[in-house]
DOFI-984765 format. One record per residue (C-alpha): x, y, z; residue in one letter. Coordinates in steps of 0.25 Angstrom, whole numbers, padded with zeros to 4 digits. Example, Ala and Ser with C-alpha at 12.3 -4.5 7.8 and 13.67 -1.06 7.14 Angstrom:
[[0049,-0018,0031],"A"] [[0055,-0004,0029],"S"] 
# end
This chain:
[[0316,0174,0118],"X"] [[0326,0182,0112],"X"] [[0329,0174,0100],"X"] [[0314,0171,0098],"X"] [[0312,0188,0097],"X"] [[0325,0190,0088],"X"] [[0320,0179,0080],"X"] [[0307,0187,0079],"X"] [[0314,0200,0074],"X"] [[0323,0195,0065],"X"] [[0313,0188,0057],"X"] [[0304,0200,0058],"X"] [[0316,0207,0051],"X"] [[0317,0196,0042],"X"] [[0302,0196,0038],"X"] [[0303,0211,0036],"X"] [[0315,0211,0028],"X"] [[0309,0201,0018],"X"] [[0296,0209,0017],"X"] [[0302,0221,0014],"X"] [[0311,0213,0003],"X"] [[0297,0210,-0003],"X"] [[0292,0224,-0003],"X"] [[0305,0232,-0008],"X"] [[0304,0220,-0021],"X"] [[0290,0224,-0023],"X"] [[0292,0240,-0021],"X"] [[0304,0238,-0033],"X"] [[0294,0230,-0043],"X"] [[0285,0238,-0051],"X"] [[0271,0234,-0046],"X"] [[0262,0242,-0039],"X"] [[0268,0244,-0026],"X"] [[0255,0237,-0017],"X"] [[0264,0237,-0004],"X"] [[0251,0237,0007],"X"] [[0245,0224,0002],"X"] [[0258,0217,0001],"X"] [[0261,0221,0015],"X"] [[0248,0216,0019],"X"] [[0250,0202,0016],"X"] [[0263,0203,0022],"X"] [[0258,0207,0034],"X"] [[0247,0195,0033],"X"] [[0256,0185,0030],"X"] [[0267,0189,0040],"X"] [[0255,0188,0052],"X"] [[0250,0175,0044],"X"] [[0263,0167,0044],"X"] [[0267,0173,0059],"X"] [[0276,0164,0066],"X"] [[0277,0153,0055],"X"] [[0291,0150,0051],"X"] [[0296,0143,0037],"X"] [[0303,0130,0040],"X"] [[0316,0138,0037],"X"] [[0313,0145,0050],"X"] [[0310,0158,0045],"X"] [[0295,0167,0046],"X"] [[0284,0161,0037],"X"] [[0282,0174,0031],"X"] [[0297,0175,0025],"X"] [[0292,0165,0014],"X"] [[0280,0173,0009],"X"] [[0287,0184,0008],"X"] [[0298,0178,0001],"X"] [[0287,0173,-0010],"X"] [[0283,0187,-0011],"X"] [[0296,0193,-0013],"X"] [[0299,0181,-0024],"X"] [[0284,0185,-0030],"X"] [[0287,0199,-0030],"X"] [[0303,0202,-0032],"X"] [[0307,0189,-0041],"X"] [[0293,0186,-0049],"X"] [[0288,0201,-0049],"X"] [[0273,0199,-0044],"X"] [[0265,0212,-0037],"X"] [[0259,0213,-0025],"X"] [[0248,0203,-0026],"X"] [[0258,0191,-0029],"X"] [[0267,0199,-0017],"X"] [[0255,0198,-0009],"X"] [[0250,0182,-0012],"X"] [[0266,0179,-0010],"X"] [[0266,0184,0004],"X"] [[0250,0177,0008],"X"] [[0253,0164,0001],"X"] [[0254,0155,0012],"X"] [[0245,0162,0023],"X"] [[0231,0155,0019],"X"] [[0240,0140,0018],"X"] [[0247,0143,0033],"X"] [[0238,0152,0040],"X"] [[0223,0153,0044],"X"] [[0221,0166,0032],"X"] [[0210,0161,0020],"X"] [[0211,0167,0007],"X"] [[0200,0174,0011],"X"] [[0206,0181,0021],"X"] [[0217,0186,0010],"X"] [[0207,0189,0001],"X"] [[0201,0198,0011],"X"] [[0214,0206,0015],"X"] [[0221,0203,0001],"X"] [[0211,0203,-0009],"X"] [[0207,0193,-0020],"X"] [[0219,0190,-0028],"X"] [[0230,0188,-0016],"X"] [[0220,0180,-0010],"X"] [[0219,0172,-0023],"X"] [[0234,0169,-0025],"X"] [[0236,0165,-0011],"X"] [[0224,0155,-0013],"X"] [[0230,0150,-0024],"X"] [[0243,0149,-0018],"X"] [[0237,0141,-0007],"X"] [[0232,0132,-0017],"X"] [[0245,0126,-0020],"X"] [[0252,0129,-0008],"X"] [[0262,0117,-0005],"X"] [[0267,0117,-0019],"X"] [[0263,0104,-0028],"X"] [[0268,0093,-0020],"X"] [[0258,0084,-0013],"X"] [[0261,0069,-0007],"X"] [[0248,0064,-0017],"X"] [[0251,0066,-0031],"X"] [[0234,0070,-0033],"X"] [[0235,0082,-0022],"X"] [[0249,0086,-0029],"X"] [[0242,0087,-0042],"X"] [[0230,0095,-0035],"X"] [[0241,0104,-0030],"X"] [[0248,0104,-0045],"X"] [[0233,0110,-0052],"X"] [[0232,0119,-0040],"X"] [[0246,0125,-0042],"X"] [[0243,0127,-0059],"X"] [[0228,0131,-0056],"X"] [[0231,0143,-0047],"X"] [[0243,0146,-0058],"X"] [[0233,0149,-0069],"X"] [[0224,0155,-0059],"X"] [[0235,0168,-0056],"X"] [[0248,0165,-0060],"X"] [[0254,0173,-0048],"X"] [[0249,0160,-0038],"X"] [[0258,0151,-0044],"X"] [[0268,0163,-0046],"X"] [[0268,0166,-0031],"X"] [[0268,0151,-0029],"X"] [[0282,0149,-0036],"X"] [[0289,0161,-0028],"X"] [[0283,0153,-0015],"X"] [[0290,0139,-0020],"X"] [[0305,0148,-0024],"X"] [[0304,0154,-0009],"X"] [[0302,0141,-0004],"X"] [[0314,0134,-0013],"X"] [[0322,0144,-0009],"X"] [[0319,0140,0006],"X"] [[0320,0126,0006],"X"] [[0333,0122,0012],"X"] [[0324,0122,0025],"X"] [[0316,0110,0020],"X"] [[0320,0095,0021],"X"] [[0325,0088,0010],"X"] [[0313,0081,0007],"X"] [[0304,0095,0005],"X"] [[0315,0101,-0005],"X"] [[0314,0089,-0014],"X"] [[0301,0089,-0015],"X"] [[0299,0106,-0015],"X"] [[0311,0106,-0025],"X"] [[0304,0095,-0034],"X"] [[0291,0102,-0035],"X"] [[0300,0115,-0038],"X"] [[0307,0110,-0050],"X"] [[0295,0102,-0054],"X"] [[0284,0111,-0054],"X"] [[0287,0126,-0048],"X"] [[0300,0129,-0058],"X"] [[0292,0125,-0068],"X"] [[0280,0134,-0068],"X"] [[0290,0145,-0064],"X"] [[0296,0142,-0076],"X"] [[0284,0143,-0084],"X"] [[0279,0156,-0076],"X"] [[0292,0163,-0080],"X"] [[0298,0164,-0066],"X"] [[0311,0159,-0073],"X"] [[0320,0163,-0061],"X"] [[0310,0158,-0051],"X"] [[0310,0144,-0060],"X"] [[0325,0144,-0062],"X"] [[0327,0147,-0045],"X"] [[0316,0135,-0042],"X"] [[0323,0126,-0052],"X"] [[0338,0129,-0045],"X"] [[0332,0128,-0031],"X"] [[0324,0116,-0034],"X"] [[0338,0109,-0039],"X"] [[0345,0114,-0027],"X"] [[0337,0106,-0016],"X"] [[0336,0095,-0027],"X"] [[0351,0095,-0031],"X"] [[0359,0102,-0021],"X"] [[0371,0097,-0025],"X"] [[0370,0098,-0037],"X"] [[0365,0114,-0037],"X"] [[0377,0116,-0028],"X"] [[0387,0110,-0040],"X"] [[0382,0118,-0051],"X"] [[0379,0132,-0042],"X"] [[0395,0129,-0038],"X"] [[0398,0128,-0052],"X"] [[0390,0139,-0058],"X"] [[0397,0148,-0047],"X"] [[0412,0142,-0053],"X"] [[0407,0145,-0065],"X"] [[0404,0158,-0065],"X"] [[0418,0165,-0068],"X"] [[0419,0157,-0081],"X"] [[0405,0160,-0087],"X"] [[0405,0177,-0083],"X"] [[0418,0177,-0091],"X"] [[0413,0170,-0102],"X"] [[0399,0179,-0100],"X"] [[0408,0191,-0100],"X"] [[0415,0188,-0113],"X"] [[0401,0186,-0119],"X"] [[0394,0196,-0115],"X"] [[0404,0208,-0119],"X"] [[0402,0209,-0132],"X"] [[0386,0208,-0132],"X"] [[0386,0218,-0120],"X"] [[0394,0228,-0128],"X"] [[0385,0226,-0143],"X"] [[0372,0229,-0132],"X"] [[0378,0240,-0126],"X"] [[0380,0246,-0140],"X"] [[0364,0243,-0145],"X"] [[0359,0251,-0132],"X"] [[0353,0238,-0125],"X"] [[0351,0243,-0110],"X"] [[0352,0227,-0106],"X"] [[0359,0218,-0095],"X"] [[0369,0206,-0099],"X"] [[0371,0195,-0091],"X"] [[0374,0178,-0090],"X"] [[0362,0169,-0082],"X"] [[0367,0158,-0076],"X"] [[0359,0144,-0078],"X"] [[0352,0140,-0065],"X"] [[0358,0129,-0058],"X"] [[0347,0119,-0062],"X"] [[0347,0122,-0077],"X"] [[0360,0119,-0076],"X"] [[0360,0106,-0068],"X"] [[0347,0103,-0077],"X"] [[0357,0104,-0090],"X"] [[0369,0097,-0083],"X"] [[0358,0086,-0080],"X"] [[0350,0085,-0095],"X"] [[0362,0085,-0104],"X"] [[0370,0076,-0092],"X"] [[0382,0088,-0092],"X"] [[0391,0095,-0081],"X"] [[0390,0108,-0077],"X"] [[0402,0112,-0087],"X"] [[0395,0109,-0099],"X"] [[0381,0116,-0095],"X"] [[0387,0128,-0106],"X"] [[0373,0135,-0106],"X"] [[0377,0139,-0091],"X"] [[0373,0154,-0093],"X"] [[0363,0162,-0102],"X"] [[0366,0177,-0106],"X"] [[0356,0186,-0104],"X"] [[0352,0201,-0109],"X"] [[0341,0208,-0104],"X"] [[0339,0221,-0110],"X"] [[0329,0234,-0106],"X"] [[0319,0235,-0119],"X"] [[0316,0250,-0120],"X"] [[0302,0253,-0121],"X"] [[0298,0251,-0136],"X"] [[0306,0244,-0139],"X"] [[0305,0229,-0143],"X"] [[0312,0218,-0134],"X"] [[0312,0207,-0145],"X"] [[0320,0216,-0154],"X"] [[0328,0220,-0144],"X"] [[0332,0206,-0140],"X"] [[0335,0202,-0156],"X"] [[0343,0215,-0155],"X"] [[0352,0209,-0144],"X"] [[0352,0195,-0151],"X"] [[0358,0202,-0162],"X"] [[0370,0206,-0155],"X"] [[0371,0195,-0147],"X"] [[0372,0185,-0161],"X"] [[0381,0196,-0167],"X"] [[0392,0195,-0157],"X"] [[0389,0179,-0154],"X"] [[0385,0168,-0164],"X"] [[0372,0162,-0160],"X"] [[0367,0147,-0157],"X"] [[0359,0144,-0169],"X"] [[0348,0136,-0162],"X"] [[0348,0141,-0148],"X"] [[0342,0155,-0151],"X"] [[0328,0156,-0144],"X"] [[0317,0168,-0146],"X"] [[0307,0168,-0134],"X"] [[0304,0182,-0141],"X"] [[0293,0180,-0150],"X"] [[0288,0168,-0142],"X"] [[0289,0170,-0126],"X"] [[0289,0157,-0118],"X"] [[0276,0154,-0112],"X"] [[0281,0161,-0099],"X"] [[0284,0173,-0105],"X"] [[0300,0173,-0107],"X"] [[0304,0179,-0119],"X"] [[0319,0181,-0123],"X"] [[0328,0179,-0133],"X"] [[0339,0169,-0132],"X"] [[0352,0166,-0139],"X"] [[0364,0156,-0137],"X"] [[0376,0162,-0143],"X"] [[0392,0156,-0144],"X"] [[0399,0167,-0135],"X"] [[0413,0169,-0135],"X"] [[0421,0158,-0126],"X"] [[0412,0148,-0136],"X"] [[0400,0145,-0126],"X"] [[0385,0145,-0130],"X"] [[0378,0157,-0123],"X"] [[0364,0160,-0123],"X"] [[0360,0174,-0120],"X"] [[0346,0178,-0117],"X"] [[0340,0192,-0122],"X"] [[0328,0198,-0116],"X"] [[0322,0211,-0112],"X"] [[0321,0215,-0097],"X"] [[0305,0211,-0098],"X"] [[0308,0197,-0104],"X"] [[0321,0196,-0093],"X"] [[0309,0199,-0082],"X"] [[0298,0190,-0088],"X"] [[0309,0178,-0091],"X"] [[0311,0179,-0075],"X"] [[0299,0183,-0068],"X"] [[0289,0178,-0077],"X"] [[0275,0181,-0076],"X"] [[0278,0193,-0067],"X"] [[0285,0201,-0077],"X"] [[0274,0200,-0087],"X"] [[0266,0205,-0078],"X"] [[0277,0217,-0075],"X"] [[0277,0220,-0090],"X"] [[0263,0217,-0095],"X"] [[0256,0230,-0101],"X"] [[0243,0222,-0107],"X"] [[0250,0210,-0118],"X"] [[0251,0198,-0111],"X"] [[0254,0190,-0123],"X"] [[0267,0186,-0116],"X"] [[0258,0180,-0104],"X"] [[0250,0172,-0116],"X"] [[0257,0159,-0115],"X"] [[0259,0158,-0101],"X"] [[0243,0160,-0099],"X"] [[0242,0149,-0109],"X"] [[0251,0139,-0100],"X"] [[0243,0141,-0089],"X"] [[0230,0139,-0097],"X"] [[0235,0125,-0101],"X"] [[0238,0123,-0087],"X"] [[0224,0125,-0084],"X"] [[0219,0117,-0096],"X"] [[0229,0105,-0090],"X"] [[0223,0109,-0077],"X"] [[0210,0105,-0083],"X"] [[0212,0090,-0086],"X"] [[0222,0087,-0076],"X"] [[0229,0074,-0078],"X"] [[0224,0064,-0065],"X"] [[0240,0061,-0065],"X"] [[0247,0072,-0058],"X"] [[0260,0068,-0062],"X"] [[0256,0069,-0077],"X"] [[0250,0082,-0073],"X"] [[0263,0089,-0065],"X"] [[0271,0084,-0076],"X"] [[0262,0087,-0089],"X"] [[0260,0103,-0084],"X"] [[0275,0104,-0078],"X"] [[0279,0099,-0092],"X"] [[0274,0113,-0097],"X"] [[0281,0122,-0085],"X"] [[0293,0119,-0093],"X"] [[0293,0115,-0106],"X"] [[0298,0124,-0117],"X"] [[0288,0130,-0127],"X"] [[0285,0129,-0142],"X"] [[0278,0137,-0149],"X"] [[0266,0133,-0161],"X"] [[0257,0141,-0168],"X"] [[0241,0137,-0173],"X"] [[0237,0137,-0187],"X"] [[0232,0152,-0184],"X"] [[0246,0156,-0177],"X"] [[0243,0155,-0165],"X"] [[0255,0152,-0154],"X"] [[0255,0141,-0145],"X"] [[0262,0137,-0133],"X"] [[0267,0122,-0132],"X"] [[0278,0117,-0124],"X"] [[0289,0111,-0132],"X"] [[0287,0096,-0137],"X"] [[0272,0097,-0139],"X"] [[0263,0092,-0150],"X"] [[0253,0094,-0158],"X"] [[0243,0089,-0149],"X"] [[0248,0098,-0137],"X"] [[0245,0109,-0147],"X"] [[0230,0104,-0149],"X"] [[0227,0102,-0134],"X"] [[0234,0116,-0131],"X"] [[0223,0123,-0142],"X"] [[0212,0115,-0137],"X"] [[0209,0102,-0131],"X"] [[0200,0097,-0143],"X"] [[0210,0100,-0152],"X"] [[0218,0091,-0142],"X"] [[0208,0080,-0143],"X"] [[0205,0079,-0158],"X"] [[0220,0081,-0163],"X"] [[0225,0073,-0174],"X"] [[0237,0081,-0179],"X"] [[0242,0093,-0184],"X"] [[0247,0101,-0195],"X"] [[0261,0107,-0190],"X"] [[0267,0118,-0199],"X"] [[0255,0113,-0210],"X"] [[0261,0097,-0207],"X"] [[0252,0086,-0201],"X"] [[0259,0081,-0190],"X"] [[0252,0073,-0178],"X"] [[0246,0075,-0165],"X"] [[0261,0071,-0158],"X"] [[0269,0081,-0168],"X"] [[0278,0089,-0157],"X"] [[0275,0104,-0161],"X"] [[0288,0115,-0162],"X"] [[0289,0129,-0160],"X"] [[0283,0137,-0171],"X"] [[0276,0125,-0177],"X"] [[0261,0129,-0183],"X"] [[0250,0118,-0178],"X"] [[0237,0115,-0184],"X"] [[0231,0105,-0176],"X"] [[0222,0095,-0182],"X"] [[0211,0088,-0177],"X"] [[0198,0078,-0177],"X"] [[0185,0076,-0171],"X"] [[0187,0061,-0170],"X"] [[0201,0062,-0164],"X"] [[0202,0058,-0148],"X"] [[0212,0059,-0138],"X"] [[0223,0046,-0137],"X"] [[0231,0041,-0127],"X"] [[0243,0042,-0135],"X"] [[0242,0057,-0137],"X"] [[0248,0058,-0123],"X"] [[0259,0056,-0129],"X"] [[0259,0067,-0138],"X"] [[0255,0078,-0129],"X"] [[0265,0086,-0120],"X"] [[0259,0098,-0114],"X"] [[0249,0098,-0101],"X"] [[0236,0101,-0107],"X"] [[0235,0092,-0117],"X"] [[0242,0080,-0109],"X"] [[0229,0085,-0100],"X"] [[0219,0086,-0109],"X"] [[0223,0074,-0117],"X"] [[0222,0066,-0103],"X"] [[0209,0070,-0098],"X"] [[0203,0067,-0112],"X"] [[0210,0053,-0111],"X"] [[0203,0050,-0096],"X"] [[0190,0054,-0101],"X"] [[0192,0045,-0113],"X"] [[0198,0033,-0105],"X"] [[0187,0036,-0093],"X"] [[0176,0033,-0104],"X"] [[0183,0019,-0107],"X"] [[0186,0016,-0094],"X"] [[0170,0020,-0090],"X"] [[0167,0008,-0101],"X"] [[0176,-0001,-0097],"X"] [[0172,-0001,-0084],"X"] [[0158,-0004,-0089],"X"] [[0160,-0015,-0099],"X"] [[0168,-0021,-0087],"X"] [[0155,-0020,-0078],"X"] [[0147,-0026,-0089],"X"] [[0157,-0038,-0091],"X"] [[0157,-0041,-0077],"X"] [[0141,-0040,-0076],"X"] [[0141,-0051,-0088],"X"] [[0149,-0058,-0080],"X"] [[0140,-0057,-0066],"X"] [[0149,-0049,-0060],"X"] [[0146,-0034,-0055],"X"] [[0161,-0024,-0056],"X"] [[0165,-0021,-0042],"X"] [[0178,-0015,-0036],"X"] [[0183,-0030,-0032],"X"] [[0179,-0035,-0047],"X"] [[0187,-0023,-0054],"X"] [[0199,-0025,-0044],"X"] [[0200,-0041,-0048],"X"] [[0198,-0036,-0063],"X"] [[0212,-0026,-0060],"X"] [[0220,-0037,-0054],"X"] [[0215,-0049,-0064],"X"] [[0215,-0040,-0077],"X"] [[0228,-0032,-0073],"X"] [[0223,-0017,-0071],"X"] [[0227,-0009,-0061],"X"] [[0213,-0001,-0062],"X"] [[0200,-0002,-0065],"X"] [[0200,0010,-0075],"X"] [[0212,0002,-0082],"X"] [[0203,-0010,-0083],"X"] [[0190,-0002,-0087],"X"] [[0199,0007,-0099],"X"] [[0205,-0006,-0103],"X"] [[0191,-0013,-0106],"X"] [[0184,0000,-0110],"X"] [[0195,0002,-0121],"X"] [[0192,-0010,-0126],"X"] [[0206,-0015,-0120],"X"] [[0202,-0028,-0114],"X"] [[0190,-0036,-0117],"X"] [[0181,-0041,-0106],"X"] [[0178,-0056,-0107],"X"] [[0177,-0070,-0100],"X"] [[0192,-0070,-0099],"X"] [[0194,-0057,-0092],"X"] [[0181,-0061,-0083],"X"] [[0189,-0074,-0078],"X"] [[0203,-0067,-0077],"X"] [[0195,-0058,-0068],"X"] [[0186,-0069,-0060],"X"] [[0197,-0079,-0057],"X"] [[0198,-0086,-0044],"X"] [[0200,-0076,-0034],"X"] [[0213,-0084,-0030],"X"] [[0221,-0084,-0041],"X"] [[0218,-0069,-0040],"X"] [[0224,-0069,-0028],"X"] [[0235,-0078,-0031],"X"] [[0239,-0068,-0043],"X"] [[0239,-0056,-0033],"X"] [[0247,-0062,-0020],"X"] [[0257,-0070,-0031],"X"] [[0258,-0061,-0042],"X"] [[0255,-0045,-0038],"X"] [[0258,-0047,-0023],"X"] [[0271,-0055,-0025],"X"] [[0278,-0044,-0034],"X"] [[0274,-0032,-0025],"X"] [[0281,-0039,-0015],"X"] [[0292,-0043,-0022],"X"] [[0294,-0027,-0026],"X"] [[0294,-0022,-0013],"X"] [[0303,-0032,-0007],"X"] [[0313,-0027,-0016],"X"] [[0311,-0011,-0012],"X"] [[0310,-0011,0002],"X"] [[0313,-0019,0015],"X"] [[0301,-0015,0024],"X"] [[0289,-0009,0013],"X"] [[0279,-0005,0026],"X"] [[0289,0006,0029],"X"] [[0286,0020,0022],"X"] [[0297,0031,0019],"X"] [[0300,0043,0028],"X"] [[0302,0055,0020],"X"] [[0307,0062,0029],"X"] [[0320,0055,0032],"X"] [[0331,0053,0020],"X"] [[0327,0037,0013],"X"] [[0341,0030,0012],"X"] [[0340,0023,-0001],"X"] [[0345,0008,0003],"X"] [[0349,-0003,-0004],"X"] [[0348,-0015,0006],"X"] [[0352,-0028,-0002],"X"] [[0347,-0024,-0014],"X"] [[0333,-0019,-0009],"X"] [[0335,-0004,-0010],"X"] [[0323,0005,-0004],"X"] [[0323,0015,-0015],"X"] [[0319,0014,-0030],"X"] [[0328,0020,-0041],"X"] [[0320,0030,-0048],"X"] [[0324,0024,-0064],"X"] [[0321,0038,-0071],"X"] [[0334,0042,-0064],"X"] [[0340,0032,-0059],"X"] [[0348,0039,-0044],"X"] [[0359,0034,-0039],"X"] [[0367,0038,-0026],"X"] [[0372,0052,-0025],"X"] [[0361,0056,-0035],"X"] [[0353,0066,-0029],"X"] [[0342,0059,-0026],"X"] [[0327,0060,-0019],"X"] [[0316,0048,-0017],"X"] [[0302,0048,-0021],"X"] [[0294,0038,-0010],"X"] [[0286,0028,-0017],"X"] [[0271,0028,-0015],"X"] [[0273,0016,-0007],"X"] [[0281,0023,0003],"X"] [[0291,0011,0003],"X"] [[0300,0013,-0008],"X"] [[0308,0026,-0012],"X"] [[0311,0030,-0028],"X"] [[0324,0038,-0029],"X"] [[0326,0047,-0040],"X"] [[0336,0058,-0044],"X"] [[0333,0072,-0040],"X"] [[0334,0077,-0055],"X"] [[0326,0066,-0058],"X"] [[0314,0072,-0067],"X"] [[0305,0061,-0061],"X"] [[0310,0065,-0048],"X"] [[0306,0078,-0049],"X"] [[0294,0077,-0053],"X"] [[0293,0068,-0042],"X"] [[0296,0078,-0032],"X"] [[0286,0088,-0036],"X"] [[0275,0078,-0036],"X"] [[0277,0068,-0026],"X"] [[0285,0077,-0016],"X"] [[0280,0071,-0003],"X"] [[0288,0056,-0009],"X"] [[0300,0062,-0009],"X"] [[0310,0056,0002],"X"] [[0327,0062,0003],"X"] [[0335,0050,0000],"X"] [[0350,0046,0003],"X"] [[0358,0034,-0004],"X"] [[0363,0023,0005],"X"] [[0379,0021,0004],"X"] [[0379,0009,-0005],"X"] [[0391,0005,-0013],"X"] [[0385,-0007,-0017],"X"] [[0373,-0004,-0024],"X"] [[0375,0002,-0038],"X"] [[0365,0009,-0047],"X"] [[0366,0009,-0064],"X"] [[0370,0023,-0068],"X"] [[0370,0027,-0083],"X"] [[0382,0036,-0088],"X"] [[0384,0042,-0102],"X"] [[0397,0046,-0110],"X"] [[0403,0053,-0119],"X"] [[0414,0057,-0127],"X"] [[0424,0055,-0140],"X"] [[0426,0039,-0144],"X"] [[0440,0033,-0143],"X"] [[0445,0020,-0145],"X"] [[0447,0014,-0130],"X"] [[0434,0024,-0124],"X"] [[0428,0013,-0120],"X"] [[0439,0005,-0114],"X"] [[0442,0017,-0107],"X"] [[0426,0019,-0102],"X"] [[0424,0004,-0096],"X"] [[0438,0003,-0089],"X"] [[0435,0017,-0082],"X"] [[0421,0010,-0078],"X"] [[0425,-0003,-0074],"X"] [[0439,-0002,-0071],"X"] [[0443,0012,-0066],"X"] [[0430,0013,-0058],"X"] [[0425,-0001,-0055],"X"] [[0409,0003,-0060],"X"] [[0400,-0009,-0066],"X"] [[0395,-0006,-0078],"X"] [[0383,-0011,-0083],"X"] [[0383,-0005,-0098],"X"] [[0391,0004,-0107],"X"] [[0388,0009,-0120],"X"] [[0394,0018,-0129],"X"] [[0391,0023,-0143],"X"] [[0401,0031,-0152],"X"] [[0397,0040,-0164],"X"] [[0408,0049,-0172],"X"] [[0419,0048,-0162],"X"] [[0410,0052,-0149],"X"] [[0406,0041,-0140],"X"] [[0393,0040,-0131],"X"] [[0392,0029,-0120],"X"] [[0382,0025,-0108],"X"] [[0386,0018,-0095],"X"] [[0378,0011,-0087],"X"] [[0386,0007,-0074],"X"] [[0382,0004,-0058],"X"] [[0387,0014,-0047],"X"] [[0385,0014,-0033],"X"] [[0384,0031,-0035],"X"] [[0385,0043,-0042],"X"] [[0400,0046,-0036],"X"] [[0402,0032,-0045],"X"] [[0395,0039,-0056],"X"] [[0404,0054,-0056],"X"] [[0416,0048,-0054],"X"] [[0414,0037,-0066],"X"] [[0408,0048,-0076],"X"] [[0422,0056,-0073],"X"] [[0430,0045,-0074],"X"] [[0423,0044,-0088],"X"] [[0424,0059,-0093],"X"] [[0441,0057,-0090],"X"] [[0442,0046,-0101],"X"] [[0447,0052,-0112],"X"] [[0437,0057,-0124],"X"] [[0424,0056,-0114],"X"] [[0418,0067,-0113],"X"] [[0406,0065,-0104],"X"] [[0401,0053,-0093],"X"] [[0388,0058,-0085],"X"] [[0379,0049,-0078],"X"] [[0365,0049,-0084],"X"] [[0351,0045,-0081],"X"] [[0347,0031,-0087],"X"] 
# end
């Protein structure tokens, strides 16, 4: 009894301390101090969640308090958002209704909580159709009140910070959804600090060993980095002081995830990530001074001190990113022979870069031009949702692609600037300007030169769209568009055309049957599908309507041959093939997979109970996860970092299963290794001796090409696990002249 009382007192103190921390942070902000309504929301939420605990064992109310603190102190929103964050789970988890909140706290707070309730539980669902609807709700609520999605991101951030208490399968599922959906959304909204933390936390749970290894190496290299920074910064600081700038200057290390991503992308070790950090100069801009002029003044000081890289100056001052990011970047050669990027920002630019939209509101003075491009992006999301793709995976991929993409800036003939993702085409711009321009586009004039509608655009291009009334969308246009707006509008148009053709084909098929004394029924349609080789009635009707198939006597005979022949075909053909495939894949096709247990990856006498994903070719020792196939009888194994696996984690999270390889040195996996170095006589002999004689590895192929003294080679070998690959790469690296030996995806 005493223990229960002591726990209650400890909980009370913990809750009160957390709320006081929230209040103190809010009072330090420059928002209007609406303390009373925040205290009322806290008291109400605390009572509503009374007695409930999180999986970690702590009182549940600590979660909404933590979300409110992130919203207030890390993002910078005001009392309305703080109250909504405190109340965000009340309607979802208790008997209170939105109407109750409306009566107690007003329409705006109740509306935000209602929006959060609609998208509670995240995007992942057991069924892809439901998951699509969740994603639609997420984007729709964002377009109605941007604070809904900002609070949702804060909610996800706190869940990620406390994810340790979840099972490994849940960690994979939530981390996958976070890196695939929420980090890109935070990026697009300008919440850079939160986006970086979400990426790092997702990486931590997906690749714990790699995360700790990189974190340790960052710490171990800090002394060298500090010495290089001090040597680099001293002369710049002297000149800035002489000019009277009020500033701070510091080095910012790349995040763990961004370092790992660069290592993976370039197949390089940690030691070869040369842009490990950037130097940031943040200055105070006196009233009446121009921020951009001060940026360029600091730029001149830096480039007079060190030589700039000719191709690595980034001017985000005159053309800010759509999320509002403004800065001037220049990369210079430091005194220690290393390229160092310097980011130059005012304090306002710094706040907007780190905190996104909330900082816009903080500095808003009637001029909303800085938010224009973001508003345009939100409008584009609305347009994409008006014509959603029936394929949920397509919809997710199309919209997500526009979350992280780099932007280009092009101009209309009248000089109006338009923002598009990098690699956008003439056709993308046409659909962005107006649906009819897209439907009737035949070509364009880019910088007064005639180009096809598939032409990729570049920043600074001036584009005039050319149209024709006789032009109509074509199926091959899907290869020419990259934006979600263009893809959704084009797909909607093609679906309308396809439906018309299918309706015509169905009518022609019905008339054809009538001519032969038959009446159309589901049985006859199924017979036609089986005999003519179509999967669905739509495919059959489209083929007929588009004149891809002629209905004649031969077709009729093929459809209505003896039923015995048909059954023989189905039994001996399709049936046998299906049985064979199952016998190769699993010993017991009736047994479904228990997702709560670790799935042991076995290979019994050449009959594996898993499928190796062809997109990433994992082997024992890789960080892997399993995706249960829809038939519940087989697991597909992916590398954790595989882009396809990331997509599957966020869209089929309920089908994830944790996996473990069964030790089996008799089993071999095909691996590719890339070799690069200085060519010399005897090099090929040394490589083959190391592989076959020294390490006794079975080699499938070795291709080497030399060009002006430098050679590159690709090696395919059979190994048992990643340890063998690491030992071989290490042995090859010690051969005289070899600069690099790394495993690559086939």
